[in-house]
Steps between C-alpha positions, in 0.01 A plus 500: 500500500242255355447152663296238319419148625504262202280187476640211708513641860476210735405728804801388707529837688869572431424839353285594788759408745762711330279803434157484671419870430484420131421125458197323651433137438141394485457208262781650292710814551345841472702824455409820689630750241447793733775369728775428245653843543749487785511125501694440185782305665271244666288473182821392316593263773158340491518455128845334537357268779204392292542118451295501171650834372155654420576846632608740233639836607569780257604859543 
């Protein structure tokens, strides 16, 4: 699975609240690629919860 944060992240923290092992919000969201495996479901939930739809998930 590949996760990309597109331009436009507002740093709201929704992704981190759904999947803190993968997403960390500093000024904007940062993805910890090493932790994606095993957390695919919460990654998808976080992408769905993003209020500005900037998290792209591909297989």
